N, C-alpha and C positions, 0 to 999 in steps of 0.2 A: 372453456374447453381446451385451449392451448395449454393452459397451466396443468390440467389433468394429464394430458399426453406427456408433458415434460416430466411430471412426477413419476409416471409409470416408466418412462425411459430411464431416468436416473435410478429408480428402484431395480429395474432389470439388470442394469450394468453393475450395480452394487452386489446383487445376488450372484451374478456370474463370477465376480472377483472372489467371493467367499467360497463358492463351491468348487473352485479349482480350474485348472487349465486343460485345454485340449493339446496334447503333445503328439505331434505328427512323427511317427516312427521313421527314422532316416531323413527327416527334414524334407528338403526338395527332392531327394532321391526316392523317397517312399520305401515301400517294402519290395525290394528287388535284389537280384543277384549282383555280386561285385561291389558290395558296400560293407564296410567294417562296422557292424552294429555294436560290437564290444567297445570300441573307442567312442562311438557316438553316445552310448548309454553312460559311459564314465563321465561325460560332460553334462549330464542331465541330473535333475533332482526330481524324483517321482514321489508325489505326496498323495495321501488319502484324499479323495475328492477330485483328483485329476482323472483324465481319460486318455488312454492310448488310442491314437487314430492310425490305423494301418490303411494305406492306399496302395493298391497293387493291381497288376494286370491279370488277365484270364488264366494264365498258366500257373498262378500262385494262389495260395490260400493261407490261412493262419490257424495254427493248432496250438492251444495252450496245453502244456504237458507238465508232468512232474520232473523233479531234478534228474532222476535216473534216465528217463527218456530223453531229456535235453542233452545230457552228457553222451548218450549213445546215438543221438540223432535218430531216435526211433519214434514213430507215430502210432505205436501199438497201444499205448496207454494215454489216450487223448482225454483231457478234462473237458475241453470245449473246442469245437471246430467252427471256423467262420469262412464263408465264401462270399463272392459278390463284388469284389473290387474296392470296397470301402467298409471298414469295420471299426467301430468305436467300442473300446472295452473300458468300463469304469474301474478305477482302482479304489476299492471300498474297504480294504483292510491292509494293515502293515505286513511286511514280510516279503520274501522272494517270490518272483513270478517268472515263468519260463515259457517262451514262445518259439515256434519254428515253422518253416514252410515244409509241409509233408510231401511235396512233389519230389519224386525220386532224384537224389543227388543234390538238391538245393541246400538242405541243411548242412551236409558235409562240405559244401563249398562256402559255408559261412552265413547262410540265411537263417540265423537263429538269434534270439535276443533273451538275455537274462537281465532282470531289473530287481531292485530292492525298493519297496514302497515304504516310506517313512510317514510318521504322523503328520497331519496337516499343519500343526503348530511347531514342527521341528525346525531348528535352525540348520540350514543347509551347510555342509562342508564344501568349501570352494573346490571345484574340479581340479584334479591333479595333486591334491593334498590328502594326507591321511589324518584322521582324528587322533588326538594325543592318546597314548596308552593310559589305561586306568592306573592311577597312582593312589596310594593311600593318602587320606587327608593329613595335613600337617599337624593339626591339633586333634587328638583323640579325646572324645568327651569322657568325663569321669564315669566310673562304673555305676554310680547310683542315679544316673540320668535315666528318666523313663523312656521307654522305646517310642519311636515315632509312630504316629497313627498309620494304619494300613493305607496303601494307595487305593484310589477308587478302582472299581472293576472296569473292564473294557466297555461295558454297557453304559457307564456313566461318565465317559470321557468328555472333555471340553468340546470336542468336535460335535458330538451328538447334541449337547446342550445348545451349542451355537446354531445348529440346524433347527432345533425346536424354536429358538428365539426368532430366527429368520422366518420360519413358517408362521408363527404368531403375528409377527410384524407385517408379513405379506397379507394376511387376512385382514388385519386392522387397516392397512393402507388401502386395499381395494374396497373395503366397506366404506371408508371415509370418502373415497372418490365417487362412489355411487350416491352417497347421502348429500354431498356438497352440491 
């Protein structure tokens, strides 16, 4: 029985590592006024599979908005609104995401967050550096080279396949535990 418990524990730890991290917005400061979320976000890498965790007091909430609303500090076009003091938001797709506190005056005093979510298998750029500019390849292939095959669609990305593999492995693992 001890062996079964150990196997389940190791499996759960491995699954958590594959699925992503919980990133606490603002670190120990949480989601509050008087914190520089732009600088904080610049030092983070947000990947598909991670979750943003907002911890905040009763005078705050979290609104996910579009870019225009973010820039205008407006909560009139809210995509999703969250209350309750602790909110976990899964990052399930690549691209920019925008959040703000809709309490009057809080966004304009800096309580807003813009992030860019990258693919789970992306190599992070170290904070404080910029990726190199796109430069043409040194060797151009001859004109008679056949074109490269098309890239897979977003629905068949490696992340999805990895999730399916983990799901299958979890079923097999738990089945084996109950049979043994």
